[in-house]
C-alpha positions as CSV (number, residue, x, y, z in Angstrom):
1,M,-23.0,-5.3,2.1
2,P,-20.0,-5.7,4.4
3,E,-16.7,-4.0,3.5
4,F,-13.6,-6.0,3.6
5,P,-10.1,-4.4,3.5
6,L,-8.2,-4.9,0.3
7,P,-5.5,-7.6,0.5
8,V,-2.8,-5.1,-0.5
9,T,0.0,-7.6,0.1
10,Q,-1.5,-10.1,-2.3
11,I,-2.3,-7.4,-4.9
12,A,1.3,-6.2,-4.7
13,Q,2.6,-9.8,-5.1
14,L,0.3,-10.4,-8.1
15,L,1.5,-7.2,-9.8
16,G,5.1,-8.0,-8.9
17,I,5.7,-4.7,-7.2
18,P,6.8,-3.8,-3.6
19,E,3.9,-3.5,-1.2
20,G,5.2,-0.1,0.0
21,A,5.2,1.3,-3.6
22,L,1.6,0.1,-4.0
23,R,0.5,1.6,-0.6
24,A,2.1,4.9,-1.6
25,L,-0.2,5.0,-4.6
26,M,-3.3,4.5,-2.4
27,P,-3.8,7.6,-0.2
28,E,-6.4,7.4,2.5
29,R,-9.7,8.9,1.3
30,D,-12.7,10.1,3.4
31,D,-15.1,9.8,0.4
32,A,-17.0,6.7,-0.7
33,P,-14.8,4.1,-2.4
34,G,-17.3,3.4,-5.3
35,D,-18.7,0.1,-6.4
36,P,-15.9,-2.6,-6.3
37,T,-18.1,-4.9,-8.5
38,L,-18.0,-2.7,-11.6
39,V,-16.2,-4.3,-14.5
40,G,-16.4,-1.2,-16.8
41,L,-15.2,2.0,-15.1
42,T,-15.8,5.5,-16.3
43,V,-12.7,7.6,-16.9
44,E,-13.4,9.4,-13.7
45,E,-13.8,6.2,-11.7
46,A,-10.5,4.8,-13.1
47,A,-8.7,8.1,-12.4
48,R,-9.9,8.0,-8.9
49,R,-8.7,4.4,-8.4
50,L,-5.2,5.5,-9.5
51,G,-5.4,8.7,-7.6
52,I,-4.8,10.9,-10.6
53,G,-6.8,13.6,-12.3
54,R,-9.5,13.1,-14.9
55,T,-7.6,15.1,-17.5
56,K,-4.5,12.9,-17.1
57,M,-6.6,9.8,-17.4
58,Y,-8.1,11.1,-20.6
59,E,-4.5,11.6,-21.9
60,Y,-3.7,7.9,-21.1
61,V,-6.9,6.7,-22.8
62,S,-6.4,8.9,-25.9
63,S,-2.8,7.7,-26.3
64,G,-3.8,4.0,-25.8
65,E,-1.6,3.7,-22.7
66,I,-4.7,2.4,-20.8
67,R,-7.2,0.2,-22.6
68,S,-10.7,1.4,-23.0
69,V,-13.8,0.4,-25.0
70,K,-16.7,2.3,-26.5
71,I,-20.2,1.1,-25.6
72,G,-22.6,3.2,-27.6
73,S,-21.7,6.7,-26.8
74,L,-20.0,5.8,-23.6
75,R,-16.3,5.2,-22.9
76,R,-15.4,2.5,-20.4
77,I,-12.2,1.3,-19.0
78,P,-12.1,-2.4,-18.0
79,A,-11.4,-2.7,-14.3
80,E,-8.4,-5.0,-14.9
81,A,-6.9,-2.5,-17.3
82,V,-6.2,-0.2,-14.3
83,G,-4.0,-2.9,-12.6
84,E,-2.3,-3.7,-15.9
85,F,-1.5,-0.1,-16.5
86,L,-0.1,0.3,-13.1
87,A,2.1,-2.8,-13.5
88,R,3.4,-1.5,-16.8
89,R,4.2,1.9,-15.4
90,Y,6.0,0.3,-12.4
91,R,8.3,-1.6,-14.7
92,T,9.2,1.6,-16.6
93,T,9.6,3.7,-13.4
94,D,12.5,3.6,-11.0
95,F,10.9,3.6,-7.5
96,G,14.3,3.3,-6.0
97,T,15.3,7.0,-6.6
98,A,13.8,10.1,-5.1
99,A,11.9,12.5,-7.4
């Protein structure tokens, strides 16, 4: 299966955030990117997509900040919930000021 680069500009436009802010959240990785066709992500896969730790992602899932569903004994995060979460966080965060 051929790999195509993500259209970061289009994703940033759809999310309504500056492209530079989105690129800052996407550090270069040497490891495998995972299966982009998955619609239900494990907590670890969703955390990896956001570039955060597994424990922090579990906090977001437990608090309801990021949507998840239970399928049998498994917890899955809808792939689109990752983008929605990021867009909500962007609206509540001031990217214009230094940390």
